[in-house]
C-alpha positions in Angstrom: 14.6 -1.4 -5.3 13.7 -0.2 -1.8 13.7 -3.8 -0.5 14.3 -7.4 -1.5 11.5 -9.4 -3.2 10.6 -12.4 -1.1 6.7 -12.6 -1.1 5.3 -12.9 -4.7 1.6 -12.8 -3.8 0.4 -9.2 -3.9 -3.0 -10.1 -2.6 -1.7 -12.0 0.5 0.4 -9.0 1.6 0.2 -5.2 1.3 4.0 -5.0 1.2 5.0 -2.5 -1.5 7.7 -4.8 -3.0 5.0 -7.3 -3.7 2.7 -4.6 -5.1 5.6 -3.5 -7.4 6.0 -7.0 -8.5 2.3 -7.2 -9.1 2.3 -4.3 -11.5 5.0 -6.1 -13.6 3.2 -9.4 -13.8 -0.5 -8.7 -13.6 -3.1 -6.3 -15.0 -6.2 -4.6 -13.6 -9.8 -4.2 -14.9 -9.7 -0.4 -14.3 -6.8 2.0 -13.5 -6.3 5.4 -12.0 -4.4 8.2 -13.8 -2.3 11.0 -12.4 -5.4 13.2 -11.9 -6.9 10.3 -9.8 -9.5 9.7 -12.6 -10.5 6.2 -13.3 -10.3 4.6 -16.8 -10.9 1.1 -18.2 -7.7 -1.0 -18.4 -8.4 -4.7 -19.1 -12.1 -3.7 -19.6 -13.1 -2.5 -23.1 -16.6 -1.3 -22.3 -19.0 -1.3 -19.3 -22.5 -0.3 -18.5 -24.5 0.4 -15.3 -28.2 -0.4 -15.2 -30.7 2.4 -14.5 -31.4 1.1 -11.0 -27.6 1.2 -10.4 -27.7 -2.5 -9.3 -26.0 -4.2 -12.3 -22.6 -3.5 -13.7 -21.8 -5.3 -16.9 -18.1 -5.4 -17.9 -16.7 -6.6 -21.3 -13.0 -7.4 -21.6 -10.7 -6.1 -24.4 -9.8 -8.4 -27.3 -6.5 -10.1 -27.2 -6.0 -10.5 -23.5 -3.9 -13.6 -22.7 -2.2 -15.2 -19.7 1.5 -15.7 -19.9 0.8 -19.4 -20.7 -1.1 -18.4 -23.8 -4.6 -19.1 -22.5 -7.2 -16.4 -23.0 -8.3 -14.2 -20.0 -11.9 -15.1 -19.2 -14.8 -13.7 -17.2 -14.5 -16.6 -14.8 -10.8 -15.6 -14.1 -11.8 -12.1 -13.3 -14.7 -13.1 -11.0 -12.5 -15.4 -9.0 -9.8 -12.7 -8.8 -12.2 -10.1 -7.5 -13.4 -12.5 -4.8 -9.9 -13.4 -3.6 -8.9 -9.7 -3.5 -12.1 -8.8 -1.8 -11.5 -11.3 0.9 -8.3 -9.6 1.9 -8.4 -5.9 1.0 -10.3 -3.3 3.1 -11.9 -1.7 0.1 -12.6 -5.1 -1.5 -14.3 -6.3 1.7 -16.6 -3.3 1.6 -17.4 -3.8 -2.0 -18.3 -7.5 -1.5 -20.7 -6.5 1.3 -22.8 -4.9 -1.4 -22.5 -7.7 -4.1 -25.4 -10.1 -4.4 -23.8 -12.2 -7.1 -21.4 -12.4 -10.0 -22.5 -13.8 -13.4 -20.4 -14.8 -16.3 -22.5 -13.8 -19.3 -19.9 -15.3 -21.7 -16.1 -15.7 -21.9 -15.5 -12.0 -22.2 -18.5 -10.4 -20.4 -19.6 -10.6 -16.8 -22.0 -8.9 -14.4 -21.6 -7.6 -10.9 -25.1 -7.5 -9.3 -25.5 -5.5 -6.1 -27.9 -5.8 -3.2 -28.3 -2.0 -3.1 -26.6 0.9 -5.0 -22.9 1.4 -4.1 -21.0 4.4 -5.6 -17.5 3.0 -5.2 -17.7 -0.1 -7.5 -15.5 1.1 -10.3 -13.2 3.1 -7.9 -12.7 -0.1 -5.9 -11.7 -2.1 -9.0 -9.2 0.8 -9.9 -7.6 0.8 -6.5 -4.0 1.9 -7.4 -2.0 0.5 -4.5 -2.0 -2.2 -1.9 -3.9 -4.3 -2.1 -4.3 -3.9 -5.8 -7.2 -5.9 -7.5 -4.8 -7.7 -9.9 -6.4 -10.3 -12.2 -5.1 -13.9 -12.0 -6.1 -17.1 -13.7 -9.1 -18.8 -12.0 -7.0 -21.8 -10.9 -4.7 -19.4 -9.1 -7.4 -17.0 -7.8 -9.2 -20.0 -6.2 -6.3 -20.2 -3.7 -7.7 -19.0 -0.3 -6.6 -15.4 0.4 -5.1 -16.7 3.7 -2.6 -18.9 1.7 0.1 -17.7 -0.7 -0.1 -18.6 -4.3 2.5 -20.9 -5.9 1.6 -20.3 -9.6 2.8 -16.9 -10.8 1.1 -16.7 -14.2 -0.2 -13.3 -15.0 -1.4 -11.3 -18.1 0.6 -8.2 -17.5 3.4 -6.6 -19.6 6.2 -8.6 -18.0 6.7 -12.3 -17.3 8.3 -13.3 -13.9 11.3 -15.6 -14.5 10.8 -17.8 -11.5 13.8 -20.0 -12.6 16.1 -17.0 -12.3 14.7 -15.6 -9.1 17.3 -15.5 -6.2 15.8 -13.9 -3.1 18.5 -11.6 -1.6 20.2 -11.3 -5.0 18.0 -10.7 -8.1 14.5 -10.9 -9.5 14.1 -11.1 -13.3 11.3 -10.1 -15.6 11.1 -10.4 -19.3 8.8 -8.6 -21.8 5.6 -10.5 -22.5 5.5 -10.4 -26.3 1.8 -11.2 -26.5 0.7 -8.3 -24.3 -1.7 -5.9 -26.1 -1.3 -2.4 -24.6 -4.1 0.1 -24.7 -3.8 2.9 -27.3 -4.0 5.8 -24.8 -1.0 7.7 -23.4 0.2 6.1 -20.2 -0.5 7.9 -16.9 0.1 6.2 -13.6 -1.5 2.7 -13.9 -3.8 3.8 -16.8 -3.3 3.9 -20.5 -0.9 2.0 -22.7 1.7 -0.2 -21.0 4.2 -0.3 -23.8 7.4 -2.3 -22.9 10.5 -1.0 -24.7 13.1 -3.3 -23.1 13.5 -7.1 -23.3 14.5 -7.6 -19.7 14.3 -5.9 -16.3 16.5 -7.1 -13.3 15.8 -5.9 -9.8 19.2 -6.3 -8.1 19.4 -6.4 -4.3 22.0 -4.1 -2.9 21.6 -3.7 0.9 24.2 -1.0 1.4 22.8 2.4 0.3 26.2 4.0 -0.4 27.1 1.0 -2.5 23.8 1.3 -4.4 24.4 5.0 -5.0 27.9 4.4 -6.2 26.6 1.7 -8.6 24.2 4.3 -10.1 26.9 6.9 -10.4 29.2 4.4 -12.1 26.5 3.2 -14.5 26.4 -0.3 -13.1 22.7 0.1 -12.4 20.2 2.3 -14.2 17.6 3.1 -11.6 17.3 3.5 -7.8 13.8 3.5 -6.3 14.6 5.0 -2.9 18.1 6.5 -2.3 18.4 8.0 1.2 17.8 11.7 1.3 21.1 12.3 3.0 22.8 10.9 -0.1 20.9 12.9 -2.7 23.6 15.7 -2.7 25.9 13.1 -4.4 23.8 13.4 -7.6 23.8 17.2 -7.7 25.7 18.6 -10.7 25.8 15.2 -12.3 24.4 15.7 -15.8 24.0 11.9 -16.3 21.7 11.4 -13.3 18.2 12.7 -12.6 16.7 12.6 -9.1 13.3 14.0 -8.5 9.9 13.4 -6.8 7.7 11.3 -9.1 4.8 11.0 -6.6 3.7 14.6 -5.7 1.0 13.3 -3.2 3.8 11.7 -1.2 3.6 9.1 1.5 2.4 8.9 5.1 4.0 7.0 8.0 1.8 4.8 10.2 2.2 3.8 13.8 0.1 0.6 14.3 -0.9 -1.2 17.5 -2.1 -4.7 18.0 -5.6 -4.8 19.7 -5.5 -8.6 20.4 -3.0 -8.7 23.2 -2.0 -6.7 26.3 -1.3 -3.9 26.8 -3.0 -2.5 23.7 -6.2 -4.5 24.1 -6.9 -1.6 26.5 -8.1 1.6 24.8 -6.6 3.8 27.6 -3.2 2.4 26.9 -3.6 2.8 23.2 -4.4 6.5 23.9 -1.4 6.7 26.1 0.8 5.5 23.3 -0.7 8.1 20.9 0.0 10.8 23.5 3.6 9.7 23.9 4.6 10.0 20.2 4.7 12.9 17.8 5.2 13.3 14.0 8.2 15.5 13.9 10.5 13.0 15.7 9.7 10.3 13.1 10.2 12.4 10.0 13.4 14.1 11.3 14.9 10.7 12.2 14.0 9.1 8.9 13.9 11.8 6.2 15.9 14.6 7.9 15.7 17.2 5.1 12.5 19.3 5.6 12.4 19.7 1.8 11.1 16.1 1.7 8.7 15.9 4.7 5.9 17.9 6.4 4.0 17.7 9.6 0.5 16.9 8.6 -2.4 16.4 10.9 -4.7 15.0 8.2 -5.0 11.2 8.2 -6.4 11.3 4.6 -3.3 13.3 3.5 -2.8 17.1 3.5 -3.9 18.8 0.3 -6.6 16.3 -0.6 -10.4 16.2 -0.6 -10.9 14.7 2.8 -8.1 16.4 4.7 -9.0 17.7 8.1 -7.2 18.5 11.4 -10.1 17.2 13.6 -9.2 15.1 16.6 -5.5 14.7 15.8 -4.0 17.0 18.4 -2.9 14.0 20.4 -0.3 12.9 17.9 1.1 16.3 16.9 3.2 16.8 20.0 4.5 14.4 22.7 2.7 14.8 26.0 4.9 12.5 28.1 3.4 13.6 31.4 -0.1 13.1 30.1 0.9 9.6 28.8 2.3 8.7 32.2 -0.9 9.7 33.9 -2.9 7.6 31.5 -0.7 4.6 32.2 -1.3 5.1 35.9 -5.0 5.5 35.5 -5.2 2.4 33.3 -3.3 0.3 35.9 -0.5 -0.6 33.5 1.3 -3.7 35.0 4.5 -3.5 33.0 3.5 -5.9 30.3 6.3 -5.8 27.7 5.6 -3.9 24.4 7.2 -5.7 21.5 8.1 -3.0 18.9 9.2 -4.5 15.6 11.9 -2.5 13.8 12.7 -2.8 10.1 16.5 -2.6 9.6 17.0 -2.7 5.8 14.6 -0.1 4.3 16.2 3.3 4.7 13.0 5.3 5.1 11.7 2.9 7.8 14.9 2.0 9.7 14.7 4.7 12.4 10.9 4.6 13.0 11.1 1.7 15.5 13.8 3.2 17.8 12.0 6.6 17.9 8.7 4.9 18.9 10.5 2.7 21.5 12.1 5.8 23.0 8.9 7.7 23.3 7.0 4.7 24.8 9.8 4.2 27.3 9.7 7.8 28.3 5.9 7.4 29.0 6.6 4.4 31.2 6.0 1.4 28.9 8.3 -1.6 29.2 9.6 -1.8 25.7 11.2 -4.7 23.8 12.6 -3.4 20.5 13.2 -6.3 18.1 15.2 -5.7 14.9 14.6 -7.6 11.7 14.6 -7.1 8.0 11.5 -5.7 6.4 10.3 -8.9 4.7 10.5 -10.8 8.1 8.5 -8.0 9.6 5.9 -8.2 6.8 5.5 -12.0 7.5 5.4 -11.6 11.3 2.8 -8.8 11.4 0.3 -11.3 10.0 0.7 -13.5 13.1 -2.1 -13.3 15.7 -0.1 -15.2 18.4 0.9 -13.4 21.6 4.1 -11.4 21.4 5.8 -14.0 23.7 5.0 -16.6 21.0 6.3 -14.7 17.9 3.6 -12.1 17.7 3.9 -8.3 18.2 2.5 -5.2 19.8 3.7 -2.3 17.6 5.1 -1.8 14.1 5.5 1.2 11.8 5.2 1.3 8.1 4.5 3.8 5.3 1.6 4.2 2.8 1.7 5.9 -0.5 -1.0 8.7 -0.4 -3.0 6.9 -3.2 -3.8 4.2 -0.7 -5.2 6.4 2.0 -7.3 9.1 0.3 -10.6 8.0 1.9 -11.7 5.8 4.8 -12.7 2.9 2.6 -9.4 2.5 0.7 -7.3 3.3 3.8 -6.8 -0.1 5.4 -6.0 1.3 8.9 -9.6 2.4 9.5 -11.1 -1.0 8.9 -12.3 -2.0 12.4 -14.0 -5.2 11.3 -12.2 -7.4 13.9 -10.9 -10.5 12.2 -11.5 -8.9 8.8 -9.4 -5.8 9.7 -5.9 -5.2 8.6 -3.0 -6.3 10.8 -3.6 -5.0 14.3 -7.3 -6.2 14.0 -9.2 -3.2 15.5 -12.8 -4.1 16.5 -15.2 -1.2 16.8 -18.9 -1.2 15.8 -19.2 2.6 15.7 -16.3 2.9 13.3 -17.8 0.3 10.9 -21.1 2.1 11.0 -19.3 5.4 10.1 -17.5 3.7 7.2 -20.7 2.2 6.0 -22.3 5.7 6.0 -19.4 7.0 4.0 -19.5 4.2 1.5 -23.2 4.8 0.8 -23.2 8.6 0.8 -23.0 10.3 -2.6 -22.9 13.9 -1.6 -19.3 15.0 -1.3 -20.0 17.6 1.4 -21.6 14.9 3.5 -18.8 12.5 2.8 -16.3 15.1 4.1 -18.3 15.4 7.3 -18.4 11.7 7.8 -14.6 11.4 7.0 -14.0 13.9 9.8 -16.0 11.8 12.2 -14.1 8.7 11.2 -10.7 10.5 11.8 -11.9 11.6 15.2 -13.1 8.1 16.1 -9.8 6.6 15.0 -8.0 8.9 17.5 -10.6 8.1 20.2 -10.1 4.4 20.0 -6.5 4.3 18.7 -6.8 2.4 15.5 -3.4 3.8 14.4 -1.5 7.1 14.2 -0.3 9.0 11.2 3.4 9.8 11.8 4.2 12.4 9.2 4.0 13.0 5.4 7.1 12.5 3.3 8.3 12.3 -0.3 10.5 9.8 -2.0 13.1 10.8 -4.6 14.0 8.1 -7.1 17.1 8.5 -9.2 18.0 7.2 -12.6 20.6 7.4 -15.4 19.1 10.0 -17.6 21.9 9.5 -20.1 20.6 5.9 -20.7 16.9 5.9 -19.7 14.0 7.9 -21.2 10.3 7.7 -20.7 10.4 7.4 -16.9 6.9 7.9 -15.6 5.6 9.3 -12.3 3.2 7.4 -10.1 2.5 6.0 -6.6 4.6 3.0 -7.5 7.7 2.5 -9.7 6.7 2.1 -13.4 8.9 0.1 -15.8 6.8 0.2 -18.9 7.3 3.2 -21.2 11.0 3.3 -20.2 13.5 3.0 -23.1 17.2 2.3 -22.6 20.1 3.4 -24.8 23.7 2.3 -24.4 
């Protein structure tokens, strides 16, 4: 896999390894297919009242937790609440919820204060944070704390007794899982498991991992580096291709809590210093697998627009220097966290550090593995006490198609995603988007949100890119596409 599995709570963190783990172990009420259409998943039927204020959801027959207990309405209500306390889209949903009611063990109601058009779309959110359902006893854990009970109801059971961080994570088929009858598509449809066991083996050296695939020692690589993809060419036993046509987008994220980026002028200076092409060339390299894209909601999608993003499309070092001078920058160090063990992230930190230095910032580039970075970015302490000023990450496009699902635009202060932007106007714009039903008007609001993000410096989009998984096609069949690795439907022959 692209990283080691260390955090096994996919609500506590947005890290994609934890999300990938979540799809193995848990299930969702609704799910999105490859056409971004939403379908019931754990839900059998649902209705919406004429006044659009009451959603009544009934669960499918046969849903069980891995310990054999039935999945209940109370479990789902508790899970939605925990997810909604952490996730940007979930937070917005809960602002509209008046109450949850368990009608019986399999049916529950979501009652709204006023109509909200994104209720079902929110519950079908396909990527981090995913609204995974957990037993009530687990979901009652505060969202600020990590869970310690890993019981799910999904197609695989996590073998905690065999988990060795840095070495291997093991999953076994859940024999009592009842898949839907529909054909699988992304997270939707039937999750039919055709293997007894899946092992995620940690191989930190990419060349070693590629050799292991070529030799048949492993069956699947989630994220081989693009510069090693030519090694698979002409090999009839290996398939390497893009499984997520919407791609991914890099993010440059600043911390609003501490100097220097508690100052909007200095955040704008940082945006002026960086540019997309340096990031994608340093990480992806091959232009077949990246594009410069000014649209924060992803090029080629419904809310794509160029508005307001000129500042990050080319480096204006002289302009950035002038902004530093005008803001009275005093040389406060900028701690840039660099991931060192995820190939598509490794070079982002040094590129950012170089551009910020050229602009006149005093930069402290600190290297660490990705899981350490994921834990540290949650800290609100000053950089001198283990906090941070800048980190870079990547989002799958499915996470950022609109300003409610895209965590970076949440400017709700303490409720915002790591970096904690705080801007009343942005929140008003997001509220307007959430309550607007006309797509044309939504598009106009999304454009204003993008412009506002650039004005105040919530974050920068640092290039669109595409991952190319590889697998032993002489052994594996049924490999599905999606915004995350899918291990159901895969069959293995010796």
